N, C-alpha and C positions, 0 to 999 in steps of 0.2 A: 504494500500500500504506500503510495507516494503522497507527500504533503506539499501542497501548493504554497510556496513561500512568496510568490509574486502576486499577492492579493491586490496591491495598488496598481498593477499594470492595466487594469480596466478603467482607471480614472481618465476623465476627459482631459484633453490637451488645451493649452492656452492658444487662442486664435493668433495672437501677435508674435509669439516666439516659439511655439511648439513645445513648451515645457509643461510641467504639470499645472493644471488649472489652480487658480487662487494664489499663486506664488507672488502676484503683484499686489496683494491686498494692502500692504503698507504704502504703495505708491498711489493708490486710488484716492481721489479727493473725497472726503466725507461730505463736503458741502456740495449739494446738487442743485442744478437749475441754472437758468439763463443769467439771472442777476448775480448769483455767486460767481459764475464764470467771468462776468464783466468786471466785478469788483477785484478779482485776482489781477486784472490787467490795468485797472483804472489808475491814472496818475494821481499821486497825492496832491492835496491842495486844490482839487477840482471841485467846483461848486455844483451841487446836484439838488434835485427835488426827489423825495422818496414817497412812493405810493405803496402803503402797507396793505396786506390782506385785511379786510374788515372796513376799508374805506378811508382810513386816516391818511392824511398827507402831511409830510414834514418838508417845508420849503426852505430853500436857500441855505443849505448846510454844506460844510466843507468836509470832503473826504480826507480822513487822516490815515487810516490803515485798515488792513483786513487780516484776521487771524484764521488761517486755513485749518488749524487744528480744532477749533471750536465753532467756526462759522460766524464769529462776531465781526461786525463791521463798525468802525469807529468814525464818528463825525463830530465836528465842532459846529456850534450854532452861534456865530458872532452877533447876529442881529437880535434874536429874541432873548437869549441868555448868554451874554459874553463870558467866556472862560469855561463854559460848561461843555461836557462831552456826552454825546448820545451814542449808546451802544445798541446795535440792532442785529439780531440773527438774520443773516442774508437770506435764509429760507423763508422769512416772514415778509420779505419785500417782494411785492408783485411786479413793480416796475421802477425804473429810475429815469429821471430826465437829466441829461447832462446840459448844464447851462452854457449858452453861447458866450463867448468872450466879449 
């Protein structure tokens, strides 16, 4: 009687590199969606309007940074509350408007 020691040989392969599936898990972005992808590339100090799920709009805020580990986007609000920081989960933002210069 033989023992099959190659139990994992039936695992699916990664589409991009033909290695075992799920080996890129650490590389995948946890923050999903169009807005999260835009915030990854958005230049700091860009003025934006935020349209949140639920209908709330936050206008004329300045983009500070984006933390890809926890999906938090950081903004300053120099008009309404000077010196304050707004922290929003990028997955709670339905749309952003990038202000024209």
